[in-house]
PAKOL-605867 format. One record per residue: z, y, x of N, C-alpha, C, O in turn; residue in three letters; residue number from 0. Coordinates in nm, 3 decimals. Example, Ala and Ser with C-alpha at 12.3 -4.5 7.8 and 13.67 -1.06 7.14 Angstrom:
BEGIN
PT      npz      npy      npx     capz     capy     capx      cpz      cpy      cpx      opz      opy      opx  residuo  num
PT    0.780   -0.569    1.319    0.780   -0.450    1.230    0.780   -0.330    1.320    0.846   -0.332    1.424      ALA    0
PT    0.708   -0.225    1.285    0.714   -0.106    1.367    0.787    0.003    1.290    0.804    0.114    1.341      SER    1
This chain:
BEGIN
PT      npz      npy      npx     capz     capy     capx      cpz      cpy      cpx      opz      opy      opx  residuo  num
PT   16.161  -26.641  -12.776   16.260  -26.594  -12.869   16.201  -26.480  -12.953   16.131  -26.393  -12.902      MET    0
PT   16.231  -26.484  -13.081   16.185  -26.380  -13.173   16.295  -26.277  -13.197   16.412  -26.302  -13.167      LYS    1
PT   16.257  -26.163  -13.249   16.351  -26.056  -13.280   16.452  -26.103  -13.384   16.412  -26.152  -13.490      LEU    2
PT   16.582  -26.090  -13.356   16.683  -26.131  -13.454   16.674  -26.047  -13.582   16.646  -25.927  -13.577      PRO    3
PT   16.697  -26.111  -13.695   16.706  -26.044  -13.826   16.584  -25.957  -13.856   16.596  -25.847  -13.910      ASP    4
PT   16.467  -26.008  -13.820   16.342  -25.934  -13.839   16.322  -25.891  -13.984   16.269  -25.783  -14.010      LEU    5
PT   16.362  -25.975  -14.079   16.343  -25.943  -14.220   16.412  -25.815  -14.263   16.373  -25.755  -14.363      GLY    6
PT   16.513  -25.775  -14.192   16.586  -25.652  -14.225   16.558  -25.538  -14.128   16.627  -25.436  -14.131      ASN    7
PT   16.459  -25.554  -14.042   16.429  -25.452  -13.941   16.402  -25.317  -14.007   16.334  -25.308  -14.109      ALA    8
PT   16.457  -25.212  -13.945   16.440  -25.077  -13.996   16.331  -25.003  -13.917   16.334  -24.996  -13.794      GLU    9
PT   16.236  -24.950  -13.993   16.132  -24.866  -13.934   16.128  -24.739  -14.018   16.053  -24.732  -14.116      ILE   10
PT   16.207  -24.639  -13.982   16.213  -24.517  -14.062   16.079  -24.443  -14.063   16.009  -24.436  -13.962      PRO   11
PT   16.045  -24.387  -14.180   15.922  -24.309  -14.191   15.918  -24.200  -14.085   15.814  -24.175  -14.025      GLN   12
PT   16.032  -24.135  -14.061   16.035  -24.025  -13.964   16.000  -24.072  -13.823   15.941  -23.997  -13.745      LYS   13
PT   16.037  -24.196  -13.789   16.004  -24.249  -13.656   15.852  -24.262  -13.641   15.797  -24.240  -13.533      LYS   14
PT   15.785  -24.297  -13.751   15.639  -24.312  -13.748   15.571  -24.175  -13.756   15.492  -24.139  -13.670      ILE   15
PT   15.603  -24.099  -13.862   15.531  -23.973  -13.885   15.577  -23.860  -13.794   15.498  -23.772  -13.759      THR   16
PT   15.705  -23.860  -13.756   15.756  -23.752  -13.673   15.752  -23.779  -13.524   15.787  -23.693  -13.444      GLY   17
PT   15.710  -23.901  -13.488   15.708  -23.937  -13.346   15.580  -24.011  -13.309   15.494  -23.955  -13.240      TYR   18
PT   15.566  -24.136  -13.353   15.452  -24.217  -13.308   15.317  -24.162  -13.354   15.217  -24.177  -13.283      LEU   19
PT   15.313  -24.099  -13.471   15.186  -24.046  -13.521   15.187  -23.893  -13.529   15.104  -23.834  -13.599      LEU   20
PT   15.280  -23.829  -13.458   15.288  -23.684  -13.459   15.203  -23.625  -13.346   15.223  -23.656  -13.229      SER   21
PT   15.110  -23.541  -13.384   15.025  -23.476  -13.284   15.094  -23.356  -13.220   15.041  -23.295  -13.127      THR   22
PT   15.214  -23.320  -13.271   15.286  -23.204  -13.217   15.413  -23.243  -13.142   15.471  -23.159  -13.073      THR   23
PT   15.458  -23.366  -13.154   15.580  -23.409  -13.085   15.554  -23.417  -12.935   15.453  -23.473  -12.892      HIS   24
PT   15.644  -23.361  -12.858   15.625  -23.355  -12.712   15.598  -23.491  -12.649   15.510  -23.505  -12.564      ARG   25
PT   15.673  -23.592  -12.690   15.656  -23.725  -12.633   15.565  -23.814  -12.717   15.511  -23.914  -12.668      HIS   26
PT   15.547  -23.780  -12.844   15.469  -23.864  -12.933   15.322  -23.834  -12.941   15.243  -23.921  -12.979      GLY   27
PT   15.282  -23.711  -12.906   15.142  -23.674  -12.931   15.041  -23.760  -12.856   14.932  -23.785  -12.908      ARG   28
PT   15.074  -23.805  -12.736   14.983  -23.894  -12.665   14.970  -24.029  -12.734   14.862  -24.087  -12.741      GLY   29
PT   15.083  -24.078  -12.785   15.082  -24.204  -12.859   15.003  -24.188  -12.988   14.927  -24.276  -13.027      LYS   30
PT   15.022  -24.072  -13.054   14.951  -24.047  -13.180   14.800  -24.054  -13.159   14.729  -24.114  -13.241      ALA   31
PT   14.752  -23.995  -13.053   14.608  -23.997  -13.026   14.557  -24.140  -13.010   14.449  -24.175  -13.057      ALA   32
PT   14.636  -24.222  -12.944   14.596  -24.361  -12.923   14.601  -24.439  -13.054   14.505  -24.509  -13.087      ILE   33
PT   14.711  -24.427  -13.129   14.721  -24.499  -13.255   14.612  -24.455  -13.353   14.557  -24.538  -13.425      PHE   34
PT   14.582  -24.326  -13.357   14.477  -24.278  -13.446   14.341  -24.335  -13.407   14.257  -24.361  -13.494      GLU   35
PT   14.318  -24.354  -13.279   14.192  -24.412  -13.233   14.173  -24.554  -13.289   14.060  -24.599  -13.308      ARG   36
PT   14.284  -24.622  -13.316   14.278  -24.758  -13.370   14.282  -24.760  -13.523   14.287  -24.867  -13.583      TYR   37
PT   14.280  -24.643  -13.586   14.271  -24.636  -13.732   14.401  -24.611  -13.805   14.403  -24.611  -13.928      GLY   38
PT   14.511  -24.588  -13.734   14.638  -24.556  -13.798   14.643  -24.406  -13.826   14.583  -24.327  -13.753      PHE   39
PT   14.715  -24.367  -13.933   14.727  -24.224  -13.965   14.865  -24.196  -14.024   14.928  -24.284  -14.083      SER   40
PT   14.910  -24.072  -14.006   15.039  -24.031  -14.062   15.036  -24.038  -14.214   15.138  -24.067  -14.277      ALA   41
PT   14.921  -24.012  -14.274   14.908  -24.016  -14.419   14.937  -24.156  -14.472   14.992  -24.171  -14.581      GLN   42
PT   14.900  -24.258  -14.397   14.923  -24.398  -14.436   15.016  -24.463  -14.335   14.985  -24.567  -14.278      HIS   43
PT   15.130  -24.400  -14.312   15.225  -24.443  -14.209   15.273  -24.586  -14.230   15.306  -24.655  -14.134      TRP   44
PT   15.277  -24.631  -14.358   15.324  -24.766  -14.387   15.237  -24.872  -14.321   15.285  -24.981  -14.291      GLU   45
PT   15.110  -24.841  -14.298   15.020  -24.936  -14.233   15.068  -24.965  -14.091   15.068  -25.081  -14.049      THR   46
PT   15.107  -24.863  -14.018   15.159  -24.885  -13.883   15.294  -24.955  -13.889   15.321  -25.043  -13.807      LEU   47
PT   15.380  -24.918  -13.983   15.510  -24.984  -13.996   15.493  -25.133  -14.019   15.562  -25.214  -13.957      ALA   48
PT   15.403  -25.170  -14.108   15.380  -25.312  -14.135   15.318  -25.382  -14.015   15.353  -25.497  -13.986      GLU   49
PT   15.228  -25.316  -13.945   15.167  -25.376  -13.826   15.273  -25.401  -13.718   15.267  -25.501  -13.647      ALA   50
PT   15.369  -25.310  -13.705   15.476  -25.328  -13.606   15.568  -25.444  -13.645   15.616  -25.516  -13.558      LEU   51
PT   15.592  -25.461  -13.775   15.671  -25.577  -13.821   15.597  -25.708  -13.788   15.657  -25.804  -13.739      ARG   52
PT   15.467  -25.709  -13.817   15.386  -25.828  -13.786   15.386  -25.855  -13.637   15.392  -25.970  -13.593      ARG   53
PT   15.378  -25.749  -13.557   15.380  -25.762  -13.412   15.507  -25.834  -13.369   15.502  -25.925  -13.285      HIS   54
PT   15.621  -25.796  -13.425   15.748  -25.860  -13.391   15.751  -26.006  -13.437   15.810  -26.091  -13.370      ALA   55
PT   15.688  -26.035  -13.550   15.686  -26.172  -13.601   15.594  -26.262  -13.520   15.621  -26.381  -13.505      ALA   56
PT   15.486  -26.206  -13.468   15.383  -26.286  -13.400   15.403  -26.298  -13.249   15.342  -26.385  -13.186      GLU   57
PT   15.486  -26.213  -13.191   15.501  -26.211  -13.045   15.646  -26.237  -13.005   15.739  -26.212  -13.082      ASN   58
PT   15.662  -26.286  -12.885   15.795  -26.321  -12.833   15.860  -26.202  -12.762   15.791  -26.113  -12.711      GLU   59
PT   15.991  -26.203  -12.758   16.065  -26.106  -12.679   16.040  -26.138  -12.532   16.051  -26.253  -12.490      ILE   60
PT   16.005  -26.036  -12.454   15.980  -26.057  -12.310   16.098  -26.012  -12.225   16.112  -26.053  -12.110      VAL   61
PT   16.184  -25.928  -12.283   16.299  -25.879  -12.207   16.409  -25.834  -12.302   16.382  -25.776  -12.408      LYS   62
PT   16.533  -25.862  -12.263   16.650  -25.816  -12.337   16.734  -25.734  -12.240   16.766  -25.779  -12.130      ILE   63
PT   16.769  -25.613  -12.281   16.850  -25.524  -12.197   16.978  -25.486  -12.272   16.972  -25.434  -12.383      GLU   64
PT   17.090  -25.512  -12.211   17.219  -25.472  -12.268   17.251  -25.331  -12.219   17.235  -25.300  -12.101      ARG   65
PT   17.295  -25.246  -12.310   17.331  -25.109  -12.276   17.474  -25.084  -12.325   17.530  -25.167  -12.396      THR   66
PT   17.533  -24.972  -12.288   17.666  -24.940  -12.339   17.670  -24.923  -12.491   17.778  -24.926  -12.551      PRO   67
PT   17.554  -24.904  -12.553   17.548  -24.876  -12.696   17.499  -24.993  -12.780   17.515  -24.992  -12.902      PHE   68
PT   17.440  -25.093  -12.717   17.386  -25.206  -12.791   17.285  -25.282  -12.707   17.290  -25.281  -12.585      GLY   69
PT   17.194  -25.350  -12.776   17.097  -25.435  -12.707   16.956  -25.391  -12.741   16.922  -25.368  -12.857      THR   70
PT   16.874  -25.381  -12.636   16.734  -25.343  -12.649   16.650  -25.470  -12.636   16.668  -25.549  -12.543      ARG   71
PT   16.558  -25.489  -12.731   16.467  -25.604  -12.731   16.325  -25.552  -12.709   16.278  -25.465  -12.783      TYR   72
PT   16.258  -25.605  -12.608   16.124  -25.559  -12.574   16.025  -25.671  -12.605   16.038  -25.783  -12.557      ILE   73
PT   15.928  -25.636  -12.687   15.826  -25.732  -12.731   15.690  -25.680  -12.687   15.659  -25.562  -12.708      ILE   74
PT   15.610  -25.766  -12.627   15.475  -25.728  -12.585   15.374  -25.825  -12.643   15.399  -25.945  -12.652      GLU   75
PT   15.260  -25.771  -12.682   15.154  -25.855  -12.734   15.054  -25.773  -12.813   15.069  -25.652  -12.825      GLY   76
PT   14.952  -25.839  -12.866   14.850  -25.769  -12.943   14.901  -25.725  -13.080   14.986  -25.792  -13.140      PRO   77
PT   14.849  -25.614  -13.127   14.883  -25.557  -13.258   14.754  -25.549  -13.338   14.654  -25.498  -13.289      LEU   78
PT   14.755  -25.598  -13.460   14.636  -25.589  -13.544   14.621  -25.447  -13.596   14.709  -25.396  -13.666      GLN   79
PT   14.511  -25.382  -13.562   14.486  -25.244  -13.602   14.389  -25.238  -13.720   14.310  -25.331  -13.740      ALA   80
PT   14.394  -25.130  -13.798   14.304  -25.116  -13.914   14.156  -25.121  -13.879   14.075  -25.162  -13.961      PRO   81
PT   14.120  -25.079  -13.758   13.978  -25.079  -13.721   13.930  -25.215  -13.670   13.816  -25.228  -13.625      ASN   82
PT   14.018  -25.316  -13.677   13.981  -25.451  -13.636   14.013  -25.484  -13.491   14.006  -25.601  -13.452      GLY   83
PT   14.047  -25.384  -13.412   14.083  -25.411  -13.272   14.226  -25.462  -13.264   14.303  -25.452  -13.359      GLU   84
PT   14.260  -25.517  -13.146   14.395  -25.570  -13.123   14.449  -25.515  -12.991   14.452  -25.586  -12.890      ARG   85
PT   14.491  -25.387  -12.992   14.546  -25.331  -12.868   14.673  -25.403  -12.826   14.748  -25.453  -12.911      PRO   86
PT   14.697  -25.407  -12.698   14.816  -25.473  -12.642   14.927  -25.369  -12.635   14.912  -25.265  -12.571      TYR   87
PT   15.039  -25.397  -12.700   15.148  -25.300  -12.711   15.280  -25.353  -12.659   15.304  -25.474  -12.658      LEU   88
PT   15.364  -25.261  -12.617   15.506  -25.289  -12.594   15.579  -25.217  -12.708   15.562  -25.097  -12.729      ARG   89
PT   15.660  -25.293  -12.780   15.740  -25.237  -12.889   15.886  -25.264  -12.856   15.924  -25.377  -12.824      VAL   90
PT   15.967  -25.159  -12.864   16.108  -25.170  -12.829   16.191  -25.155  -12.956   16.174  -25.061  -13.034      VAL   91
PT   16.282  -25.250  -12.974   16.375  -25.251  -13.087   16.516  -25.241  -13.032   16.542  -25.280  -12.918      TRP   92
PT   16.607  -25.187  -13.113   16.745  -25.169  -13.067   16.842  -25.213  -13.175   16.825  -25.181  -13.293      PHE   93
PT   16.944  -25.288  -13.134   17.053  -25.326  -13.225   17.182  -25.270  -13.166   17.222  -25.306  -13.056      ILE   94
PT   17.246  -25.182  -13.242   17.371  -25.120  -13.197   17.483  -25.223  -13.195   17.482  -25.320  -13.271      GLU   95
PT   17.581  -25.201  -13.105   17.699  -25.288  -13.101   17.762  -25.293  -13.240   17.775  -25.191  -13.307      HIS   96
PT   17.802  -25.412  -13.280   17.867  -25.429  -13.409   17.772  -25.435  -13.527   17.816  -25.451  -13.641      GLY   97
PT   17.643  -25.422  -13.502   17.541  -25.427  -13.607   17.453  -25.550  -13.588   17.456  -25.613  -13.482      GLN   98
PT   17.375  -25.583  -13.689   17.282  -25.696  -13.678   17.138  -25.655  -13.707   17.045  -25.733  -13.687      THR   99
PT   17.119  -25.533  -13.755   16.987  -25.489  -13.797   16.911  -25.423  -13.683   16.958  -25.325  -13.626      THR  100
PT   16.793  -25.477  -13.649   16.711  -25.412  -13.546   16.647  -25.284  -13.601   16.608  -25.277  -13.717      PRO  101
PT   16.637  -25.185  -13.515   16.578  -25.057  -13.551   16.469  -25.026  -13.448   16.489  -25.041  -13.328      ARG  102
PT   16.354  -24.982  -13.497   16.244  -24.946  -13.408   16.286  -24.831  -13.317   16.336  -24.729  -13.366      LEU  103
PT   16.267  -24.847  -13.187   16.297  -24.740  -13.091   16.169  -24.669  -13.048   16.161  -24.546  -13.053      ALA  104
PT   16.068  -24.746  -13.007   15.941  -24.687  -12.964   15.833  -24.794  -12.958   15.862  -24.913  -12.966      THR  105
PT   15.712  -24.751  -12.943   15.598  -24.841  -12.925   15.492  -24.766  -12.845   15.471  -24.646  -12.864      ALA  106
PT   15.427  -24.838  -12.755   15.321  -24.774  -12.678   15.228  -24.881  -12.620   15.268  -24.995  -12.598      TYR  107
PT   15.103  -24.842  -12.596   15.005  -24.937  -12.544   15.029  -24.970  -12.398   15.081  -24.889  -12.321      PRO  108
PT   14.991  -25.091  -12.363   14.995  -25.139  -12.225   14.857  -25.190  -12.188   14.775  -25.218  -12.275      LEU  109
PT   14.833  -25.202  -12.060   14.713  -25.273  -12.017   14.733  -25.419  -12.050   14.840  -25.476  -12.026      LYS  110
PT   14.630  -25.480  -12.105   14.636  -25.622  -12.136   14.643  -25.700  -12.005   14.562  -25.677  -11.915      ARG  111
PT   14.738  -25.793  -11.994   14.747  -25.873  -11.871   14.614  -25.942  -11.842   14.545  -25.986  -11.934      PRO  112
PT   14.579  -25.952  -11.716   14.450  -26.011  -11.677   14.436  -26.153  -11.730   14.324  -26.198  -11.755      SER  113
PT   14.545  -26.224  -11.747   14.539  -26.361  -11.798   14.497  -26.365  -11.945   14.461  -26.471  -11.996      SER  114
PT   14.501  -26.249  -12.014   14.466  -26.244  -12.156   14.336  -26.169  -12.182   14.298  -26.150  -12.297      LEU  115
PT   14.268  -26.127  -12.079   14.143  -26.051  -12.097   14.029  -26.142  -12.127   13.916  -26.096  -12.145      ARG  116
């Protein structure tokens, strides 16, 4: 299963620059170091946003979690990075109750499953 309404998925600039690529964010700075190692940068945040959209288009949902606030969609698979590598990522999207538009919640690297090494 693919992410519903992917064409309208929201990836706010602040989620990328203020979190995933922020070297000062308490929870984001570790992710920023990893994403920067693969060639992503806050200056060109749109590159990561587009790569995350492609990730959702190319990979299947591995888990759906219902919460009191909406539905969380978890997608795992390789992400095409600017430096040519394809790190294995978990990307989490969220659709609030009563809404149809997925919104990026977080993204982080995973160990590639042994079956894919």
